[in-house]
Z-matrix of the N, CA and C atoms (Angstrom, degrees):
N
C 1 1.472
C 2 1.526 1 109.25
N 3 1.332 2 115.98 1 129.85
C 4 1.478 3 120.82 2 -177.68
C 5 1.527 4 110.32 3 -72.47
N 6 1.351 5 115.08 4 130.50
C 7 1.438 6 121.02 5 -179.60
C 8 1.524 7 109.97 6 -70.04
N 9 1.350 8 117.18 7 133.71
C 10 1.441 9 121.43 8 179.70
C 11 1.517 10 109.67 9 -73.90
N 12 1.322 11 114.64 10 149.00
C 13 1.475 12 121.00 11 -178.35
C 14 1.539 13 108.23 12 -83.35
N 15 1.351 14 116.12 13 153.05
C 16 1.454 15 120.15 14 174.90
C 17 1.515 16 111.78 15 -59.29
N 18 1.345 17 116.52 16 143.30
C 19 1.451 18 121.27 17 -179.14
C 20 1.536 19 109.51 18 -91.34
N 21 1.317 20 114.48 19 130.09
C 22 1.457 21 120.05 20 -171.75
C 23 1.536 22 110.34 21 -124.21
N 24 1.319 23 116.76 22 143.15
C 25 1.467 24 123.71 23 172.19
C 26 1.534 25 107.05 24 -118.41
N 27 1.314 26 116.54 25 131.92
C 28 1.470 27 121.61 26 177.62
C 29 1.516 28 110.32 27 -109.30
N 30 1.315 29 116.91 28 126.52
C 31 1.469 30 122.73 29 -178.86
C 32 1.501 31 110.24 30 -119.46
N 33 1.330 32 116.73 31 108.46
C 34 1.464 33 121.14 32 -178.78
C 35 1.525 34 107.27 33 -163.74
N 36 1.334 35 116.29 34 145.51
C 37 1.482 36 118.64 35 -175.77
C 38 1.525 37 112.40 36 -87.43
N 39 1.318 38 118.97 37 3.46
C 40 1.464 39 122.75 38 177.56
C 41 1.490 40 111.87 39 -106.29
N 42 1.331 41 118.96 40 114.07
C 43 1.448 42 122.88 41 -177.92
C 44 1.525 43 111.56 42 -57.21
N 45 1.343 44 116.05 43 -44.90
C 46 1.451 45 119.49 44 -177.23
C 47 1.537 46 113.01 45 -61.85
N 48 1.322 47 115.45 46 -36.77
C 49 1.461 48 119.09 47 179.19
C 50 1.545 49 109.91 48 -67.04
N 51 1.312 50 115.53 49 -46.50
C 52 1.466 51 119.85 50 179.58
C 53 1.554 52 110.43 51 -60.75
N 54 1.297 53 116.28 52 -44.34
C 55 1.462 54 119.93 53 179.03
C 56 1.516 55 111.85 54 -61.48
N 57 1.332 56 115.09 55 -42.55
C 58 1.460 57 119.64 56 -179.03
C 59 1.529 58 113.65 57 -64.81
N 60 1.326 59 114.59 58 -43.61
C 61 1.459 60 119.84 59 179.82
C 62 1.558 61 110.73 60 -68.07
N 63 1.326 62 113.73 61 -41.23
C 64 1.490 63 117.54 62 178.77
C 65 1.534 64 110.59 63 -60.67
N 66 1.315 65 117.46 64 -44.38
C 67 1.471 66 120.58 65 -179.29
C 68 1.512 67 110.80 66 -63.69
N 69 1.365 68 115.08 67 -43.40
C 70 1.475 69 118.34 68 180.00
C 71 1.498 70 112.65 69 -61.07
N 72 1.334 71 116.48 70 -45.20
C 73 1.459 72 121.19 71 -176.00
C 74 1.522 73 111.60 72 -67.43
N 75 1.315 74 116.63 73 -39.77
C 76 1.474 75 119.55 74 -177.95
C 77 1.511 76 111.91 75 -77.28
N 78 1.317 77 118.28 76 -34.78
C 79 1.481 78 121.39 77 176.50
C 80 1.512 79 111.89 78 -64.85
N 81 1.354 80 115.86 79 -33.46
C 82 1.444 81 121.52 80 -178.61
C 83 1.549 82 113.15 81 -96.48
N 84 1.298 83 115.99 82 8.69
C 85 1.474 84 123.30 83 176.91
C 86 1.544 85 110.80 84 55.77
N 87 1.338 86 115.99 85 35.83
C 88 1.461 87 120.91 86 176.74
C 89 1.515 88 110.33 87 -77.75
N 90 1.312 89 117.72 88 -38.18
C 91 1.432 90 120.90 89 -177.98
C 92 1.522 91 110.41 90 -176.50
N 93 1.331 92 114.27 91 175.56
C 94 1.474 93 121.39 92 178.67
C 95 1.510 94 108.96 93 -112.68
N 96 1.305 95 117.46 94 121.77
C 97 1.471 96 121.45 95 179.87
C 98 1.538 97 108.47 96 -79.26
N 99 1.300 98 115.90 97 112.26
C 100 1.480 99 121.48 98 -174.15
C 101 1.531 100 112.46 99 -98.31
N 102 1.355 101 115.28 100 -16.12
C 103 1.470 102 117.89 101 179.41
C 104 1.509 103 109.68 102 -161.45
N 105 1.341 104 115.48 103 155.00
C 106 1.451 105 121.97 104 177.14
C 107 1.507 106 108.35 105 -132.98
N 108 1.351 107 117.15 106 153.09
C 109 1.464 108 121.62 107 178.30
C 110 1.531 109 107.73 108 -145.30
N 111 1.357 110 113.87 109 141.54
C 112 1.491 111 118.04 110 -178.04
C 113 1.527 112 111.24 111 -98.29
N 114 1.332 113 118.60 112 -3.90
C 115 1.458 114 121.09 113 174.57
C 116 1.511 115 110.33 114 -159.01
N 117 1.315 116 116.54 115 176.67
C 118 1.459 117 121.32 116 -175.03
C 119 1.513 118 112.78 117 -63.96
N 120 1.331 119 117.80 118 -37.15
C 121 1.475 120 120.44 119 -178.59
C 122 1.494 121 110.97 120 -64.31
N 123 1.334 122 117.40 121 -43.80
C 124 1.458 123 121.62 122 178.72
C 125 1.510 124 110.08 123 -63.58
N 126 1.337 125 116.95 124 -38.86
C 127 1.440 126 121.04 125 179.33
C 128 1.549 127 112.41 126 -62.47
N 129 1.328 128 116.58 127 -44.00
C 130 1.464 129 119.89 128 178.67
C 131 1.537 130 109.63 129 -61.81
N 132 1.327 131 116.86 130 -36.11
C 133 1.468 132 119.40 131 177.06
C 134 1.536 133 111.81 132 -63.72
N 135 1.339 134 116.25 133 -36.42
C 136 1.511 135 118.07 134 -178.60
C 137 1.544 136 110.52 135 -65.53
N 138 1.326 137 118.73 136 -26.11
C 139 1.417 138 120.56 137 -178.14
C 140 1.555 139 111.48 138 -71.05
N 141 1.326 140 115.61 139 -19.51
C 142 1.463 141 119.87 140 176.79
C 143 1.516 142 111.53 141 -69.15
N 144 1.327 143 116.18 142 -18.65
C 145 1.470 144 121.46 143 -179.62
C 146 1.517 145 113.05 144 -89.77
N 147 1.319 146 116.45 145 -9.77
C 148 1.453 147 121.12 146 -178.44
C 149 1.495 148 112.71 147 141.31
N 150 1.315 149 118.36 148 168.99
C 151 1.462 150 123.21 149 -178.51
C 152 1.508 151 111.62 150 -99.95
N 153 1.328 152 119.57 151 119.25
C 154 1.466 153 121.60 152 178.10
C 155 1.532 154 109.66 153 -75.74
N 156 1.329 155 116.53 154 166.91
C 157 1.454 156 120.27 155 177.68
C 158 1.526 157 111.47 156 -72.84
N 159 1.327 158 117.58 157 -29.40
C 160 1.472 159 122.35 158 178.87
C 161 1.542 160 109.84 159 -157.94
N 162 1.340 161 114.37 160 148.10
C 163 1.459 162 121.31 161 175.60
C 164 1.521 163 109.23 162 -118.59
N 165 1.315 164 116.29 163 131.73
C 166 1.473 165 122.66 164 175.37
C 167 1.506 166 105.81 165 -105.05
N 168 1.326 167 118.70 166 117.17
C 169 1.453 168 122.40 167 -169.13
C 170 1.552 169 114.34 168 -133.82
N 171 1.287 170 113.31 169 135.50
C 172 1.476 171 119.30 170 170.08
C 173 1.526 172 109.08 171 -85.81
N 174 1.293 173 118.09 172 167.66
C 175 1.452 174 121.93 173 -179.05
C 176 1.526 175 112.48 174 -105.49
N 177 1.330 176 116.48 175 -39.38
C 178 1.456 177 120.45 176 -176.50
C 179 1.531 178 108.94 177 -88.69
N 180 1.346 179 115.75 178 100.67
C 181 1.471 180 120.95 179 -178.91
C 182 1.527 181 109.55 180 -143.85
N 183 1.340 182 117.46 181 157.63
C 184 1.454 183 120.94 182 179.25
C 185 1.527 184 111.89 183 -75.13
N 186 1.334 185 115.76 184 168.87
C 187 1.463 186 124.89 185 173.86
C 188 1.512 187 112.97 186 68.85
N 189 1.314 188 117.55 187 -63.00
C 190 1.469 189 122.11 188 174.49
C 191 1.524 190 106.88 189 -141.27
N 192 1.341 191 115.41 190 117.30
C 193 1.473 192 118.02 191 -176.66
C 194 1.541 193 111.16 192 -71.13
N 195 1.344 194 114.65 193 168.85
C 196 1.455 195 120.49 194 -174.18
C 197 1.497 196 114.30 195 -62.69
N 198 1.307 197 119.35 196 -36.92
C 199 1.464 198 121.38 197 -178.94
C 200 1.507 199 111.01 198 -65.09
N 201 1.342 200 117.39 199 -46.93
C 202 1.471 201 120.28 200 176.92
C 203 1.510 202 111.55 201 -63.75
N 204 1.326 203 116.14 202 -40.10
C 205 1.473 204 120.11 203 179.28
C 206 1.528 205 109.42 204 -65.41
N 207 1.329 206 116.87 205 -40.89
C 208 1.460 207 120.28 206 178.46
C 209 1.505 208 112.70 207 -61.39
N 210 1.337 209 116.26 208 -43.47
C 211 1.456 210 120.28 209 178.69
C 212 1.507 211 112.18 210 -62.67
N 213 1.344 212 116.50 211 -42.99
C 214 1.459 213 120.56 212 178.81
C 215 1.536 214 111.06 213 -67.20
N 216 1.309 215 116.34 214 -38.93
C 217 1.453 216 120.38 215 -179.39
C 218 1.525 217 111.10 216 -65.81
N 219 1.326 218 117.50 217 -36.80
C 220 1.464 219 120.36 218 -179.49
C 221 1.540 220 109.93 219 -71.63
N 222 1.336 221 116.67 220 -27.69
C 223 1.457 222 118.68 221 174.47
C 224 1.534 223 111.99 222 -68.23
N 225 1.326 224 113.95 223 -36.09
C 226 1.481 225 120.35 224 179.41
C 227 1.519 226 110.69 225 -74.97
N 228 1.355 227 116.10 226 -46.75
C 229 1.461 228 121.65 227 -178.10
C 230 1.521 229 109.51 228 -134.59
N 231 1.286 230 118.45 229 89.08
C 232 1.484 231 122.60 230 -175.46
C 233 1.525 232 114.18 231 -59.87
N 234 1.354 233 116.64 232 -24.16
C 235 1.472 234 119.38 233 -178.74
C 236 1.516 235 112.44 234 -89.05
N 237 1.335 236 118.45 235 4.45
C 238 1.464 237 122.99 236 -176.61
C 239 1.525 238 110.54 237 -61.44
N 240 1.345 239 115.40 238 135.30
C 241 1.471 240 121.73 239 178.23
C 242 1.518 241 109.64 240 -99.78
N 243 1.331 242 116.09 241 114.14
C 244 1.468 243 121.28 242 -177.73
C 245 1.521 244 110.64 243 -120.78
N 246 1.306 245 115.70 244 127.98
C 247 1.484 246 123.06 245 174.61
C 248 1.512 247 105.12 246 -111.07
N 249 1.372 248 115.99 247 118.14
C 250 1.439 249 120.58 248 178.50
C 251 1.551 250 110.38 249 -85.78
N 252 1.335 251 115.23 250 130.76
C 253 1.457 252 121.59 251 176.68
C 254 1.534 253 106.98 252 -122.79
N 255 1.321 254 116.76 253 109.05
C 256 1.469 255 118.76 254 -171.48
C 257 1.518 256 111.59 255 -148.50
N 258 1.338 257 114.75 256 172.42
C 259 1.452 258 121.27 257 176.83
C 260 1.523 259 111.54 258 -111.83
N 261 1.367 260 117.35 259 5.57
C 262 1.465 261 119.49 260 -178.03
C 263 1.527 262 112.08 261 -60.07
N 264 1.302 263 115.62 262 138.31
C 265 1.475 264 120.83 263 178.58
C 266 1.528 265 111.28 264 -116.74
N 267 1.305 266 118.51 265 -1.14
C 268 1.450 267 122.51 266 177.65
C 269 1.545 268 110.49 267 -74.50
N 270 1.340 269 118.79 268 115.32
C 271 1.429 270 120.65 269 -174.60
C 272 1.530 271 114.32 270 -59.57
N 273 1.332 272 116.64 271 -29.33
C 274 1.447 273 117.77 272 178.71
C 275 1.511 274 111.15 273 -63.32
N 276 1.314 275 117.31 274 -32.30
C 277 1.473 276 119.60 275 176.76
C 278 1.508 277 111.30 276 -65.99
N 279 1.362 278 117.30 277 -34.32
C 280 1.456 279 119.72 278 176.97
C 281 1.535 280 110.31 279 -58.47
N 282 1.312 281 114.78 280 -46.58
C 283 1.479 282 119.31 281 -177.19
C 284 1.535 283 109.26 282 -65.64
N 285 1.320 284 117.43 283 -43.58
C 286 1.465 285 121.72 284 179.67
C 287 1.518 286 111.02 285 -59.90
N 288 1.338 287 114.18 286 -43.30
C 289 1.484 288 120.09 287 -178.74
C 290 1.520 289 109.80 288 -62.14
N 291 1.339 290 116.59 289 -48.75
C 292 1.459 291 120.65 290 -176.84
C 293 1.503 292 113.11 291 -64.08
N 294 1.319 293 116.74 292 -41.22
C 295 1.452 294 120.79 293 -175.33
C 296 1.528 295 113.05 294 -82.21
N 297 1.338 296 117.10 295 -10.79
C 298 1.450 297 121.66 296 179.93
C 299 1.510 298 112.73 297 -85.25
N 300 1.316 299 117.20 298 -10.89
C 301 1.448 300 119.77 299 176.06
C 302 1.521 301 116.59 300 121.05
N 303 1.360 302 118.07 301 -0.40
C 304 1.436 303 120.06 302 179.51
C 305 1.540 304 110.06 303 -65.68
N 306 1.297 305 117.77 304 146.73
C 307 1.470 306 122.47 305 178.83
C 308 1.500 307 113.61 306 -91.53
N 309 1.323 308 116.07 307 -7.38
C 310 1.477 309 119.10 308 179.73
C 311 1.484 310 112.24 309 -178.25
N 312 1.322 311 116.13 310 171.06
C 313 1.456 312 122.21 311 -177.72
C 314 1.537 313 109.04 312 -148.93
N 315 1.292 314 116.78 313 129.49
C 316 1.470 315 120.06 314 171.01
C 317 1.519 316 108.01 315 -135.94
N 318 1.331 317 116.27 316 157.51
C 319 1.446 318 120.77 317 178.29
C 320 1.531 319 110.80 318 -85.58
N 321 1.323 320 115.46 319 154.49
C 322 1.466 321 120.41 320 179.41
C 323 1.529 322 111.48 321 -65.61
N 324 1.291 323 117.52 322 -13.24
C 325 1.463 324 121.29 323 177.78
C 326 1.526 325 111.25 324 -82.09
N 327 1.317 326 118.40 325 -3.32
C 328 1.451 327 122.04 326 -179.72
C 329 1.522 328 110.70 327 -61.15
N 330 1.327 329 117.76 328 150.09
C 331 1.466 330 120.43 329 179.12
C 332 1.543 331 109.02 330 -85.57
N 333 1.323 332 115.21 331 176.81
C 334 1.455 333 121.49 332 -175.95
C 335 1.536 334 111.49 333 -59.38
N 336 1.311 335 115.87 334 -44.16
C 337 1.492 336 120.23 335 -176.34
C 338 1.528 337 111.12 336 -63.67
N 339 1.335 338 117.30 337 -40.71
C 340 1.469 339 119.40 338 179.97
C 341 1.520 340 110.15 339 -67.03
N 342 1.287 341 117.84 340 -41.03
C 343 1.453 342 120.58 341 178.51
C 344 1.547 343 111.89 342 -60.63
N 345 1.315 344 115.56 343 -46.01
C 346 1.464 345 120.88 344 179.33
C 347 1.523 346 110.42 345 -63.14
N 348 1.351 347 115.90 346 -44.72
C 349 1.484 348 119.68 347 179.93
C 350 1.533 349 110.57 348 -62.68
N 351 1.299 350 116.43 349 -40.23
C 352 1.475 351 120.77 350 -179.22
C 353 1.536 352 110.53 351 -63.12
N 354 1.335 353 115.29 352 -46.02
C 355 1.467 354 120.09 353 178.18
C 356 1.510 355 111.74 354 -61.26
N 357 1.308 356 117.61 355 -44.05
C 358 1.477 357 121.89 356 -179.44
C 359 1.526 358 110.78 357 -65.11
N 360 1.318 359 118.05 358 -39.06
C 361 1.464 360 121.68 359 178.60
C 362 1.514 361 111.43 360 -62.59
N 363 1.325 362 116.29 361 -47.00
C 364 1.463 363 121.00 362 179.85
C 365 1.525 364 110.65 363 -66.12
N 366 1.311 365 118.46 364 -41.57
C 367 1.437 366 122.07 365 179.49
C 368 1.510 367 111.39 366 -60.09
N 369 1.334 368 117.36 367 -34.44
C 370 1.473 369 121.78 368 -178.88
C 371 1.508 370 111.92 369 -77.18
N 372 1.341 371 117.38 370 -8.32
C 373 1.448 372 119.98 371 -179.44
C 374 1.518 373 112.48 372 102.96
N 375 1.355 374 116.09 373 6.69
C 376 1.456 375 120.28 374 178.94
C 377 1.516 376 110.94 375 -94.68
N 378 1.321 377 115.62 376 -165.35
C 379 1.450 378 121.44 377 177.02
C 380 1.530 379 107.03 378 -126.46
N 381 1.344 380 116.44 379 164.98
C 382 1.458 381 118.84 380 176.86
C 383 1.535 382 109.34 381 -147.90
N 384 1.327 383 115.10 382 129.33
C 385 1.461 384 122.04 383 178.56
C 386 1.532 385 108.40 384 -126.59
N 387 1.334 386 115.07 385 129.73
C 388 1.447 387 118.81 386 174.99
C 389 1.512 388 110.31 387 -56.67
N 390 1.340 389 117.80 388 134.61
C 391 1.444 390 121.31 389 -178.20
C 392 1.509 391 111.64 390 -60.40
N 393 1.339 392 118.21 391 -33.80
C 394 1.469 393 121.14 392 178.73
C 395 1.518 394 109.68 393 -69.29
N 396 1.339 395 116.31 394 -34.63
C 397 1.467 396 119.58 395 177.18
C 398 1.529 397 110.18 396 -66.44
N 399 1.318 398 117.69 397 -44.48
C 400 1.468 399 121.20 398 179.23
C 401 1.520 400 110.87 399 -58.21
N 402 1.344 401 116.06 400 -43.73
C 403 1.454 402 119.98 401 -178.92
C 404 1.516 403 111.45 402 -63.19
N 405 1.343 404 117.23 403 -40.84
C 406 1.454 405 121.76 404 178.07
C 407 1.538 406 110.61 405 -63.42
N 408 1.342 407 116.08 406 -41.67
C 409 1.441 408 120.26 407 179.35
C 410 1.516 409 112.24 408 -63.96
N 411 1.313 410 114.99 409 -41.39
C 412 1.486 411 120.38 410 -179.92
C 413 1.534 412 110.28 411 -60.26
N 414 1.336 413 115.63 412 -48.12
C 415 1.470 414 120.93 413 -179.51
C 416 1.529 415 110.33 414 -60.27
N 417 1.352 416 115.38 415 -45.42
C 418 1.445 417 120.86 416 -179.06
C 419 1.566 418 111.04 417 -59.13
N 420 1.288 419 114.83 418 -49.91
C 421 1.481 420 119.46 419 -173.88
C 422 1.544 421 111.86 420 -74.15
N 423 1.346 422 116.03 421 -28.16
C 424 1.465 423 118.82 422 173.54
C 425 1.522 424 110.75 423 -64.16
N 426 1.344 425 115.48 424 -41.41
C 427 1.447 426 118.50 425 178.37
C 428 1.507 427 112.35 426 -66.21
N 429 1.347 428 116.31 427 -38.89
C 430 1.456 429 119.42 428 179.12
C 431 1.537 430 110.52 429 -66.61
N 432 1.321 431 116.20 430 -36.15
C 433 1.458 432 121.43 431 -179.20
C 434 1.521 433 110.38 432 -65.70
N 435 1.340 434 115.03 433 -39.41
C 436 1.466 435 119.83 434 -179.12
C 437 1.517 436 110.18 435 -66.72
N 438 1.362 437 116.57 436 -33.81
C 439 1.444 438 120.77 437 -177.80
C 440 1.534 439 112.03 438 -77.82
N 441 1.326 440 115.11 439 -33.25
C 442 1.473 441 118.60 440 -176.78
C 443 1.532 442 108.95 441 -143.17
N 444 1.303 443 115.21 442 105.22
C 445 1.450 444 119.45 443 -175.89
C 446 1.529 445 111.79 444 -119.77
N 447 1.333 446 115.17 445 32.25
C 448 1.483 447 119.40 446 -173.48
C 449 1.526 448 111.16 447 -95.87
N 450 1.321 449 118.41 448 -20.40
C 451 1.442 450 119.91 449 -176.62
C 452 1.541 451 111.61 450 -76.38
N 453 1.320 452 115.26 451 131.26
C 454 1.458 453 119.47 452 -179.52
C 455 1.552 454 110.62 453 -72.85
N 456 1.316 455 115.36 454 134.59
C 457 1.460 456 119.78 455 -178.60
C 458 1.523 457 110.85 456 -96.11
N 459 1.316 458 114.02 457 151.09
C 460 1.455 459 121.09 458 175.39
C 461 1.557 460 106.42 459 -74.43
N 462 1.320 461 116.24 460 137.28
C 463 1.451 462 119.78 461 178.60
C 464 1.535 463 110.20 462 -93.61
N 465 1.318 464 115.77 463 129.47
C 466 1.470 465 122.11 464 176.08
C 467 1.501 466 108.99 465 -112.23
N 468 1.340 467 117.21 466 143.46
C 469 1.463 468 118.18 467 179.95
C 470 1.507 469 112.91 468 -82.97
N 471 1.300 470 117.38 469 177.24
C 472 1.464 471 122.30 470 -173.01
C 473 1.545 472 112.57 471 -60.19
N 474 1.334 473 115.30 472 -41.38
C 475 1.468 474 119.64 473 -178.13
C 476 1.558 475 109.64 474 -67.62
N 477 1.298 476 117.77 475 -40.64
C 478 1.439 477 121.73 476 179.71
C 479 1.524 478 111.01 477 -62.97
N 480 1.305 479 116.26 478 -42.98
C 481 1.480 480 121.12 479 178.55
C 482 1.533 481 109.57 480 -65.19
N 483 1.324 482 117.37 481 -38.37
C 484 1.448 483 121.20 482 179.26
C 485 1.554 484 109.52 483 -62.91
N 486 1.295 485 116.46 484 -41.68
C 487 1.469 486 120.61 485 -179.38
C 488 1.532 487 110.04 486 -65.76
N 489 1.343 488 117.91 487 -43.11
C 490 1.479 489 121.93 488 178.61
C 491 1.518 490 108.78 489 -60.90
N 492 1.314 491 117.54 490 -40.35
C 493 1.460 492 121.21 491 -178.50
C 494 1.533 493 110.67 492 -60.61
N 495 1.326 494 116.26 493 -39.81
C 496 1.451 495 119.88 494 177.12
C 497 1.522 496 111.48 495 -71.12
N 498 1.330 497 116.94 496 -30.11
C 499 1.454 498 119.94 497 176.81
C 500 1.515 499 110.17 498 -65.39
N 501 1.354 500 116.99 499 -38.66
C 502 1.432 501 121.28 500 178.57
C 503 1.539 502 110.35 501 -62.41
N 504 1.316 503 115.85 502 -32.88
C 505 1.477 504 121.52 503 -179.83
C 506 1.526 505 111.96 504 -77.73
N 507 1.352 506 116.77 505 -0.72
C 508 1.424 507 121.09 506 174.81
C 509 1.529 508 114.21 507 86.76
N 510 1.315 509 118.33 508 14.17
C 511 1.464 510 120.92 509 -177.53
C 512 1.546 511 110.12 510 -77.64
N 513 1.304 512 115.04 511 145.91
C 514 1.483 513 121.11 512 175.98
C 515 1.524 514 108.35 513 -82.04
N 516 1.335 515 115.64 514 171.88
C 517 1.473 516 119.19 515 -179.49
C 518 1.500 517 110.87 516 -60.97
N 519 1.326 518 117.12 517 -39.15
C 520 1.486 519 121.40 518 178.38
C 521 1.530 520 111.34 519 -61.43
N 522 1.345 521 115.24 520 -44.77
C 523 1.492 522 119.92 521 -179.38
C 524 1.514 523 110.54 522 -66.32
N 525 1.361 524 116.50 523 -40.41
C 526 1.457 525 120.26 524 179.58
C 527 1.531 526 108.79 525 -64.26
N 528 1.314 527 116.83 526 -39.55
C 529 1.489 528 121.54 527 -179.72
C 530 1.517 529 108.14 528 -60.09
N 531 1.312 530 118.98 529 -43.35
C 532 1.469 531 121.77 530 179.71
C 533 1.521 532 111.20 531 -63.63
N 534 1.333 533 116.52 532 -39.76
C 535 1.475 534 121.14 533 -177.24
C 536 1.540 535 111.65 534 -71.60
N 537 1.311 536 116.44 535 -32.90
C 538 1.450 537 121.36 536 -175.22
C 539 1.534 538 114.42 537 -101.37
N 540 1.348 539 114.81 538 -1.36
C 541 1.479 540 120.98 539 -178.89
C 542 1.535 541 111.22 540 60.65
N 543 1.310 542 114.90 541 37.47
C 544 1.474 543 120.98 542 175.52
C 545 1.538 544 107.93 543 -117.06
N 546 1.269 545 117.80 544 168.38
C 547 1.457 546 121.16 545 174.41
C 548 1.535 547 107.87 546 -83.25
N 549 1.379 548 116.67 547 153.04
C 550 1.447 549 119.00 548 176.75
C 551 1.553 550 113.38 549 -55.83
N 552 1.318 551 115.97 550 -34.96
C 553 1.456 552 120.61 551 177.89
C 554 1.500 553 111.88 552 -64.08
N 555 1.368 554 116.19 553 -41.16
C 556 1.477 555 119.91 554 177.68
C 557 1.504 556 111.55 555 -64.38
N 558 1.343 557 115.53 556 -39.85
C 559 1.485 558 119.51 557 177.11
C 560 1.520 559 110.66 558 -61.26
N 561 1.332 560 116.72 559 -42.84
C 562 1.465 561 121.50 560 177.80
C 563 1.508 562 111.49 561 -63.48
N 564 1.358 563 116.09 562 -37.29
C 565 1.472 564 119.18 563 177.53
C 566 1.515 565 111.09 564 -65.96
N 567 1.307 566 117.19 565 -39.87
C 568 1.460 567 121.16 566 175.94
C 569 1.548 568 110.63 567 -59.20
N 570 1.344 569 116.28 568 -44.94
C 571 1.444 570 120.56 569 179.55
C 572 1.517 571 111.56 570 -61.23
N 573 1.333 572 116.53 571 -44.35
C 574 1.451 573 120.96 572 179.22
C 575 1.531 574 111.64 573 -61.74
N 576 1.303 575 115.58 574 -42.12
C 577 1.457 576 120.55 575 178.98
C 578 1.536 577 111.35 576 -62.91
N 579 1.336 578 115.33 577 -43.54
C 580 1.474 579 120.35 578 178.89
C 581 1.513 580 112.40 579 -63.95
N 582 1.344 581 117.38 580 -38.11
C 583 1.454 582 120.71 581 175.65
C 584 1.515 583 111.11 582 -61.81
N 585 1.337 584 116.64 583 -39.82
C 586 1.456 585 119.22 584 178.59
C 587 1.499 586 111.71 585 -68.26
N 588 1.334 587 116.88 586 -40.40
C 589 1.467 588 121.67 587 -178.58
C 590 1.512 589 111.04 588 -62.82
N 591 1.339 590 115.96 589 -45.99
C 592 1.453 591 121.68 590 -172.18
C 593 1.526 592 114.33 591 -90.04
N 594 1.348 593 116.53 592 -16.13
C 595 1.470 594 120.80 593 -177.46
C 596 1.527 595 112.36 594 77.57
N 597 1.336 596 117.59 595 15.31
C 598 1.449 597 122.42 596 -179.96
C 599 1.525 598 109.57 597 -76.03
N 600 1.361 599 116.16 598 151.79
C 601 1.451 600 120.58 599 -176.82
C 602 1.526 601 112.62 600 -86.54
N 603 1.315 602 117.43 601 -29.95
C 604 1.464 603 119.80 602 -176.19
C 605 1.526 604 110.02 603 -153.02
N 606 1.361 605 114.22 604 176.49
C 607 1.455 606 118.53 605 -177.00
C 608 1.520 607 113.81 606 -62.06
N 609 1.339 608 116.04 607 -35.10
C 610 1.450 609 118.92 608 -178.77
C 611 1.543 610 111.93 609 -68.54
N 612 1.315 611 116.28 610 -41.22
C 613 1.485 612 118.49 611 178.32
C 614 1.543 613 111.04 612 -69.00
N 615 1.359 614 115.25 613 -26.48
C 616 1.469 615 119.92 614 174.28
C 617 1.518 616 110.02 615 -64.05
N 618 1.285 617 117.21 616 -42.85
C 619 1.477 618 120.96 617 176.43
C 620 1.518 619 111.26 618 -60.49
N 621 1.336 620 114.49 619 -44.63
C 622 1.464 621 119.97 620 179.26
C 623 1.539 622 110.15 621 -60.52
N 624 1.322 623 115.98 622 -39.17
C 625 1.481 624 121.94 623 178.67
C 626 1.521 625 109.15 624 -62.55
N 627 1.295 626 117.34 625 -45.10
C 628 1.465 627 121.46 626 -178.70
C 629 1.516 628 112.19 627 -63.97
N 630 1.327 629 115.00 628 -37.41
C 631 1.465 630 119.65 629 177.61
C 632 1.541 631 110.13 630 -70.54
N 633 1.317 632 115.58 631 -44.15
C 634 1.473 633 120.36 632 -179.30
C 635 1.530 634 111.84 633 -59.07
N 636 1.307 635 116.62 634 -38.49
C 637 1.490 636 120.02 635 -177.21
C 638 1.531 637 111.26 636 -98.55
N 639 1.335 638 117.09 637 12.39
C 640 1.452 639 122.17 638 173.22
C 641 1.543 640 111.09 639 56.34
N 642 1.305 641 115.96 640 42.71
C 643 1.460 642 121.14 641 178.49
C 644 1.529 643 111.78 642 -85.68
N 645 1.347 644 115.66 643 -19.14
C 646 1.445 645 120.67 644 179.21
C 647 1.514 646 110.55 645 -128.98
N 648 1.304 647 115.68 646 159.00
C 649 1.471 648 121.70 647 177.83
C 650 1.532 649 108.15 648 -106.31
N 651 1.325 650 116.06 649 134.64
C 652 1.467 651 121.56 650 178.30
C 653 1.506 652 109.89 651 -104.18
């Protein structure tokens, strides 16, 4: 029996971009595009028809922007997997995207291989961050740290930092377990403990925290 392809929704206000991504994904058997939306309101409507395996979403859109749509979508379906594909260069948007529930972020300038790798990482339960985005975030947070170094940081142990490093690489809990010789449940327990320690809302914001406080090397 032929395995069914992952179901994908593309959210972007440019028809040509949606058409191009849809063609790329289907020609490479990455997934089946089951719905498209040109703004956040249309996207929210698509969720009434069912939950896709992954959503590819831009942020800058009319009527309801991607961040607001992402927040509403996560309220409706907290387990929704969203990969943001955008050209935004405002660092505040990066933070808003990460803490709103997105599982990853890549720039629209990414090549075909990076897009496919990002989608596969998120589908497996991992995260994906564009390397250029990570570098920009590191520079930004290093400058902030130099300007204000009075806030006490949460201390993470060697194993916790190792797990976060694998999360940055887009590995799922199962893959991290194999790398660290732990059980997937133990890896999940580590993540839960780190979220409590740092006050982060989700795994993606935990990665942002680790980058901000220079706990990992990229």
